[in-house]
TIPA-940458 format. One record per residue (C-alpha): residue number from 1; residue in three letters; x, y, z. Coordinates in steps of 0.001 Angstrom, whole numbers, always signed. Layout:
N
NUM, ALA, X, Y, Z
...
//
This chain:
408
1, MET, -120428, -127625, +65540
2, GLU, -116687, -127286, +64985
3, SER, -114890, -124086, +64108
4, LEU, -112977, -123767, +60857
5, ASN, -109695, -123583, +62780
6, SER, -110437, -126872, +64491
7, LEU, -111208, -128549, +61162
8, ILE, -108004, -127205, +59631
9, ASP, -106033, -128621, +62550
10, ARG, -107549, -132041, +61837
11, TYR, -107702, -132162, +58041
12, GLY, -105353, -129450, +56801
13, ILE, -106106, -126513, +54527
14, PRO, -109346, -127186, +52632
15, ASP, -109522, -127244, +48858
16, ILE, -112823, -125358, +48858
17, LEU, -114650, -123143, +51330
18, ILE, -118308, -122234, +50983
19, ASP, -117815, -119332, +53353
20, HIS, -121099, -117431, +53690
21, PHE, -121035, -114868, +56498
22, ASN, -124777, -114690, +56989
23, ILE, -127008, -116427, +59505
24, GLN, -129379, -117784, +56838
25, SER, -126655, -119843, +55153
26, LYS, -124565, -122797, +56193
27, ARG, -120814, -122975, +55718
28, TYR, -118946, -125983, +54350
29, SER, -115309, -126930, +53913
30, VAL, -114283, -129461, +51278
31, TRP, -111223, -131696, +51093
32, GLY, -110589, -133510, +47826
33, TYR, -113008, -134543, +45138
34, GLU, -114088, -137861, +43683
35, GLU, -114647, -136507, +40186
36, GLU, -114299, -133231, +38315
37, VAL, -115816, -131903, +35119
38, MET, -114389, -128969, +33191
39, VAL, -115321, -126971, +30120
40, LYS, -112335, -125398, +28392
41, SER, -112056, -124006, +24861
42, ASP, -115708, -124987, +24349
43, LYS, -114818, -128646, +24997
44, ILE, -115770, -130815, +27964
45, PHE, -113460, -132964, +30094
46, LEU, -114330, -135470, +32808
47, ASN, -111454, -136268, +35168
48, ASN, -109107, -134613, +32624
49, LYS, -110240, -136895, +29784
50, PRO, -112082, -135350, +26825
51, LEU, -115704, -136372, +26284
52, GLU, -117525, -136584, +22995
53, SER, -120561, -134336, +23280
54, ASN, -123085, -132962, +20820
55, ASN, -124548, -130756, +23541
56, ILE, -122234, -129691, +26370
57, LEU, -125075, -128391, +28558
58, GLU, -126897, -131723, +28366
59, THR, -123675, -133611, +29112
60, LEU, -123025, -131404, +32133
61, GLN, -126565, -131991, +33374
62, ALA, -126183, -135760, +33043
63, ILE, -123008, -135627, +35152
64, ILE, -124674, -133427, +37791
65, ASP, -127650, -135810, +37924
66, ARG, -125327, -138767, +38466
67, TRP, -123430, -136972, +41209
68, LYS, -126645, -135969, +42985
69, LYS, -127906, -139535, +42894
70, SER, -124706, -141084, +44308
71, SER, -123549, -138308, +46672
72, LEU, -123076, -139101, +50349
73, PHE, -123451, -135393, +51160
74, PRO, -127017, -134169, +50550
75, GLU, -126175, -130525, +51248
76, VAL, -123409, -130262, +48611
77, SER, -123397, -132823, +45807
78, CYS, -121628, -130531, +43338
79, VAL, -119527, -127398, +43836
80, GLY, -117427, -125185, +41594
81, PHE, -117336, -122091, +39423
82, ILE, -118416, -120638, +36094
83, SER, -116100, -118105, +34472
84, TYR, -117404, -115043, +32648
85, ASN, -116214, -116643, +29385
86, PHE, -118812, -119407, +29712
87, LYS, -120954, -116827, +27911
88, ASN, -119079, -117755, +24710
89, LEU, -120687, -121190, +24853
90, LEU, -124137, -119867, +25798
91, TYR, -124160, -117204, +23063
92, PRO, -122457, -118897, +20077
93, HIS, -124072, -116442, +17634
94, ILE, -121989, -113596, +19102
95, ASN, -118434, -113307, +17817
96, PHE, -116660, -112686, +21143
97, LYS, -112901, -112357, +21492
98, ASN, -111280, -115760, +21177
99, TYR, -109733, -116912, +24469
100, LYS, -109440, -120550, +23350
101, GLU, -105704, -120605, +24086
102, ASP, -106385, -119513, +27671
103, PRO, -105872, -122495, +30027
104, PHE, -108356, -121080, +32550
105, PRO, -111569, -123160, +32556
106, GLN, -114869, -121734, +31369
107, LEU, -116555, -123967, +33957
108, TRP, -115270, -126316, +36646
109, PHE, -117427, -128455, +38965
110, CYS, -116477, -131296, +41280
111, LYS, -118105, -134008, +43361
112, PRO, -116617, -133504, +46853
113, LYS, -114841, -136321, +48662
114, LEU, -115114, -134969, +52226
115, ILE, -117363, -132162, +53492
116, LYS, -117619, -130685, +56974
117, GLU, -119954, -127940, +58123
118, TYR, -118420, -125252, +60348
119, SER, -119581, -122343, +62455
120, ILE, -119052, -118661, +61690
121, ASP, -115836, -117523, +63292
122, TYR, -113528, -114572, +62987
123, CYS, -110137, -116255, +63224
124, ASN, -107348, -113924, +62155
125, VAL, -104442, -114926, +59946
126, ASP, -101539, -112509, +59766
127, ALA, -100777, -111742, +56119
128, ASP, -99647, -108162, +56656
129, CYS, -97933, -106622, +53632
130, ALA, -98658, -109750, +51569
131, LEU, -99582, -107935, +48344
132, SER, -97790, -105258, +46346
133, LEU, -99627, -103380, +43605
134, LEU, -98022, -103785, +40174
135, GLN, -100799, -102445, +37947
136, ASP, -103642, -100144, +38934
137, ILE, -106839, -99367, +37056
138, PRO, -106437, -96766, +34254
139, ASP, -105821, -93128, +35124
140, LEU, -108650, -90635, +34867
141, SER, -107779, -89592, +31313
142, SER, -107948, -93176, +30031
143, TYR, -111084, -93814, +32063
144, GLN, -112696, -90771, +30470
145, LYS, -111915, -92026, +26963
146, ASP, -113534, -95405, +27571
147, ILE, -116600, -93877, +29214
148, ASN, -116980, -91487, +26285
149, ARG, -116935, -94503, +23963
150, ILE, -119600, -96159, +26114
151, LYS, -121720, -92992, +26007
152, SER, -121625, -93024, +22216
153, TYR, -123356, -96426, +22349
154, LEU, -125815, -95075, +24917
155, GLU, -126553, -92063, +22726
156, ASN, -127216, -94303, +19725
157, GLY, -129716, -96325, +21750
158, ASP, -127704, -99563, +21515
159, VAL, -127776, -100024, +25302
160, TYR, -129094, -98353, +28458
161, GLN, -126227, -99349, +30737
162, ILE, -122774, -100953, +30480
163, ASN, -120870, -102589, +33330
164, TYR, -117332, -101337, +32720
165, THR, -114434, -102980, +34583
166, ASN, -110645, -103072, +34813
167, PRO, -108154, -105234, +36711
168, GLN, -105604, -104483, +39373
169, ILE, -102551, -106759, +39382
170, TYR, -100690, -107599, +42594
171, LYS, -97546, -109568, +43355
172, SER, -97374, -111570, +46557
173, ASN, -94692, -112752, +48961
174, GLU, -97167, -115107, +50666
175, SER, -96821, -118733, +49561
176, LEU, -100331, -119776, +50640
177, PRO, -103304, -118073, +48936
178, PHE, -105469, -119493, +51729
179, ASN, -103670, -117267, +54249
180, ILE, -104431, -114214, +52127
181, TYR, -108061, -115270, +51885
182, MET, -108364, -115720, +55635
183, SER, -106687, -112389, +56361
184, ILE, -109008, -110401, +54060
185, ARG, -112004, -112464, +55212
186, SER, -111656, -111269, +58795
187, ASN, -112403, -107707, +57664
188, ALA, -114614, -108312, +54629
189, ARG, -116877, -110939, +56275
190, PRO, -118257, -111834, +52837
191, LEU, -121947, -112693, +52724
192, PHE, -121302, -115103, +49849
193, GLY, -117596, -115768, +50118
194, MET, -115817, -118755, +48598
195, PHE, -112289, -120049, +48373
196, LEU, -111174, -122634, +45821
197, ARG, -107738, -123965, +44968
198, TRP, -107070, -126105, +41919
199, LYS, -103663, -127077, +40567
200, SER, -102233, -123883, +39019
201, PHE, -104609, -121283, +40492
202, SER, -106739, -120279, +43456
203, ILE, -109896, -118164, +43584
204, LEU, -110522, -115880, +46572
205, SER, -114076, -114536, +46432
206, PHE, -115359, -112022, +48994
207, SER, -118628, -111492, +47176
208, PRO, -121491, -109519, +48739
209, GLU, -123842, -110510, +45890
210, ASN, -126154, -113512, +45784
211, PHE, -126576, -114279, +42073
212, PHE, -129374, -116768, +42690
213, GLU, -130576, -119384, +45117
214, VAL, -133078, -122192, +44711
215, GLN, -135016, -123615, +47660
216, ASN, -137991, -125924, +47279
217, HIS, -138503, -124921, +43618
218, ARG, -138511, -121204, +44492
219, ILE, -135751, -119216, +42809
220, SER, -134550, -115806, +43984
221, THR, -131959, -113411, +42599
222, TYR, -130552, -110351, +44382
223, PRO, -128870, -107924, +41970
224, ILE, -126598, -105224, +43364
225, LYS, -126495, -101922, +41503
226, GLY, -125794, -98654, +43283
227, THR, -122869, -97910, +45595
228, SER, -121775, -95270, +48083
229, LYS, -118749, -94927, +50332
230, ARG, -118725, -95794, +54027
231, TYR, -117200, -93457, +56621
232, THR, -115906, -94001, +60130
233, ASP, -117784, -90863, +61216
234, PHE, -121372, -91902, +62054
235, ASN, -123025, -88779, +60639
236, LEU, -121059, -88827, +57389
237, ASP, -121797, -92533, +56990
238, ARG, -125520, -91979, +57519
239, GLN, -125515, -89118, +55007
240, SER, -123774, -91320, +52443
241, LYS, -126359, -94050, +52948
242, GLU, -129274, -91609, +52673
243, LYS, -127797, -90047, +49541
244, LEU, -127695, -93478, +47891
245, LYS, -131211, -94284, +49091
246, HIS, -132635, -91198, +47372
247, SER, -130326, -91090, +44325
248, ILE, -132410, -90808, +41134
249, LYS, -129423, -91929, +39043
250, ASP, -128751, -95033, +41121
251, LYS, -132435, -95974, +41263
252, ALA, -132741, -95707, +37478
253, GLU, -129573, -97749, +37010
254, HIS, -130819, -100322, +39506
255, LEU, -134283, -100623, +37967
256, MET, -132787, -101444, +34557
257, ILE, -131129, -104521, +36049
258, VAL, -134196, -105502, +38092
259, ASP, -136240, -105495, +34869
260, LEU, -133561, -107539, +33095
261, MET, -133516, -110136, +35869
262, ARG, -137320, -110308, +35924
263, ASN, -137168, -111125, +32238
264, ASP, -134483, -113795, +32784
265, LEU, -136489, -115453, +35563
266, GLY, -139565, -115353, +33342
267, LYS, -137849, -117835, +31006
268, ILE, -137869, -120572, +33660
269, CYS, -140681, -119615, +36079
270, GLU, -144406, -120223, +36086
271, PHE, -146367, -117470, +34374
272, GLY, -147333, -114707, +36798
273, SER, -145128, -115989, +39628
274, VAL, -142196, -113569, +39178
275, LYS, -142329, -110789, +41782
276, VAL, -140082, -108061, +43199
277, LYS, -139484, -107628, +46922
278, ASP, -137623, -104896, +48845
279, LEU, -136998, -102747, +45768
280, TYR, -134070, -100329, +46299
281, LYS, -133147, -101765, +49703
282, ILE, -129859, -100375, +51085
283, GLU, -127452, -102812, +52749
284, SER, -124189, -101827, +54421
285, PHE, -120871, -103661, +54104
286, SER, -117438, -103089, +55568
287, THR, -116341, -100387, +53099
288, ILE, -119449, -99499, +51064
289, HIS, -123251, -99265, +51016
290, HIS, -125086, -101101, +48212
291, MET, -128568, -100934, +46702
292, ILE, -130104, -104425, +46466
293, SER, -133480, -105872, +45448
294, GLU, -134934, -109374, +45459
295, ILE, -136673, -110873, +42408
296, TYR, -138239, -114287, +42896
297, GLY, -140510, -116803, +41211
298, LYS, -141688, -120412, +41180
299, LEU, -139705, -122620, +38833
300, ASN, -141428, -124472, +36037
301, LYS, -141658, -128212, +36650
302, ASN, -138597, -130238, +35641
303, THR, -136357, -127179, +35300
304, THR, -132788, -128497, +35489
305, GLU, -129755, -126863, +37079
306, MET, -128103, -126241, +33718
307, LYS, -131318, -124730, +32336
308, ILE, -131259, -122248, +35223
309, ILE, -127628, -121364, +34528
310, GLU, -128276, -121115, +30790
311, SER, -131209, -118747, +31381
312, LEU, -129542, -116426, +33890
313, PHE, -125814, -116405, +33106
314, PRO, -124026, -114061, +33077
315, GLY, -125756, -111957, +35705
316, GLY, -127325, -108747, +34461
317, SER, -125730, -106661, +37209
318, ILE, -122275, -107298, +35699
319, THR, -123180, -106888, +32020
320, GLY, -125656, -104062, +31673
321, ALA, -128868, -103879, +29675
322, PRO, -129953, -105196, +27298
323, LYS, -127659, -108109, +28074
324, GLU, -126561, -109276, +24624
325, ASN, -125741, -105810, +23300
326, ALA, -124011, -104952, +26575
327, MET, -121775, -108026, +26323
328, LYS, -120839, -107146, +22732
329, ILE, -119821, -103631, +23771
330, ILE, -117904, -104846, +26834
331, ASP, -115985, -107125, +24476
332, LYS, -114951, -104086, +22421
333, ILE, -114244, -101666, +25280
334, GLU, -112419, -103767, +27862
335, HIS, -108798, -104679, +27293
336, TYR, -108451, -107826, +29388
337, ASN, -109888, -111294, +30005
338, ARG, -112246, -111237, +33019
339, LYS, -111867, -115014, +33641
340, ILE, -113562, -115770, +36997
341, TYR, -114294, -112100, +37742
342, THR, -118035, -111431, +37246
343, GLY, -118579, -115151, +36746
344, SER, -120119, -117211, +39534
345, MET, -119198, -119654, +42299
346, GLY, -121553, -121949, +44141
347, TYR, -122982, -125372, +44824
348, ILE, -125856, -127748, +44113
349, ALA, -127568, -129922, +46728
350, LYS, -128834, -133456, +46265
351, ASN, -132461, -132235, +46152
352, GLY, -131701, -129607, +43494
353, ASP, -131393, -126604, +45799
354, MET, -128685, -124219, +44592
355, SER, -126679, -121220, +45775
356, PHE, -124392, -119228, +43459
357, ASN, -122735, -115862, +43993
358, ILE, -121660, -113192, +41537
359, ALA, -117870, -113351, +41580
360, ILE, -117213, -109687, +42366
361, ARG, -114718, -108578, +45058
362, THR, -112878, -111634, +43779
363, MET, -109172, -112359, +43252
364, LEU, -107605, -114899, +40917
365, GLN, -104186, -116184, +41989
366, GLU, -101846, -117652, +39399
367, ASN, -98221, -118259, +40446
368, ASN, -97305, -115297, +42699
369, TYR, -99666, -112883, +40981
370, TYR, -103192, -111873, +41940
371, GLU, -105737, -110215, +39662
372, TYR, -108614, -108243, +41163
373, GLY, -111279, -106761, +38894
374, THR, -113316, -103714, +39781
375, GLY, -115770, -101383, +38070
376, GLY, -119414, -100382, +37899
377, GLY, -122435, -99568, +35774
378, ILE, -122157, -96685, +33301
379, VAL, -125273, -94744, +32273
380, TRP, -125736, -91478, +30399
381, ASP, -125294, -89194, +33422
382, SER, -122268, -91065, +34808
383, LEU, -119265, -88863, +35597
384, SER, -115861, -90360, +34895
385, HIS, -114202, -89257, +38123
386, HIS, -117138, -90536, +40204
387, GLU, -117102, -93899, +38423
388, ARG, -113345, -94270, +38860
389, ASP, -113609, -93321, +42552
390, GLU, -116326, -95971, +42999
391, ALA, -114140, -98602, +41342
392, ILE, -111268, -97725, +43684
393, GLN, -113596, -97819, +46696
394, LYS, -114414, -101427, +45817
395, THR, -110735, -102327, +46253
396, LYS, -110611, -101086, +49859
397, ILE, -111257, -104563, +51301
398, LEU, -107652, -105370, +50288
399, GLU, -106045, -102436, +52114
400, SER, -105124, -104343, +55270
401, ILE, -102712, -106630, +53400
402, VAL, -101370, -104315, +50664
403, CYS, -97774, -103294, +51182
404, HIS, -97290, -99734, +49994
405, LYS, -93518, -99980, +50266
406, GLY, -93248, -102587, +47495
407, LEU, -91717, -106044, +47593
408, SER, -88025, -106676, +47583
//
């Protein structure tokens, strides 16, 4: 099997990478696409032409079915992303902020033209000092105010947990977003990484979180909730991991999302088939430890890809619980448009197998600017300075390419 570098030498920079740094997954690079479908401003477009549709989800499913049937690539018949704002279409009864003037798609899928599988490699691309921070997350005082507002909703019993996030904004002197992706990738080694470039923007996702996967009619989801810092000192690192493992707060926070995801899977799985495996498992990444569980079940017969997305999206780990109330509160508290951040990126195989990440540790590039969202779950006993420190810790994967001297 060829390396990614070898494929780039032959075909040039790919338009899409399905870049999963785990031995269970395969990795694919994509050049060009035969067709593309996009949802924007609650309208659907096929190959940039508007389609008449009484039901966008059904229209999307019909397109996916056609692509699966005609695809020459059984492993990846459809690939793309779903932005956080796709929720506006899935929950029309909620009066979310109106981002209809935003040109960023709510959903974008394509039928690939050329796909090549590649081996895991650790090729380095030098993008030193490629990013300069223009806007950081709010200071502690502002963070405290927002968390106090969230706690008022918690106290009233409106929600049990809110996923609160903010963006960092960077400017870049690197003309190729792919080079930035490859430079960060060498350190982050993302378990469910993806890169996608499309006309006016690129998405660089270094996600550690597997939103869901479907294999042979079995669906699994792996929510992440619970974080602790990694240390270069072995003993300190072990202590940090053990502290997370036994944290009552983090376990309670985690269990809320496990229960939410069990409920979501119950909408599309056979009765009694939804189970939990490896509850509160701790996994270690390059800069942090995370608490992760697996929830799985057997899909009901004839469950379509769009029905799965409709039932699960957005992921509970990036909203809070209960989901609908959490999304309403996020809409009031947060002061920016998440776009791809906390959405999802992934692909669909010819046989209906699927793999989609949660788009965290993810950057959106538009022009020479990069937006990187970060945050975490807020519960009643959350401390503002701890939550802000955790959000900053989740930005550490960028450190190797951030220029602290500023750009000229």
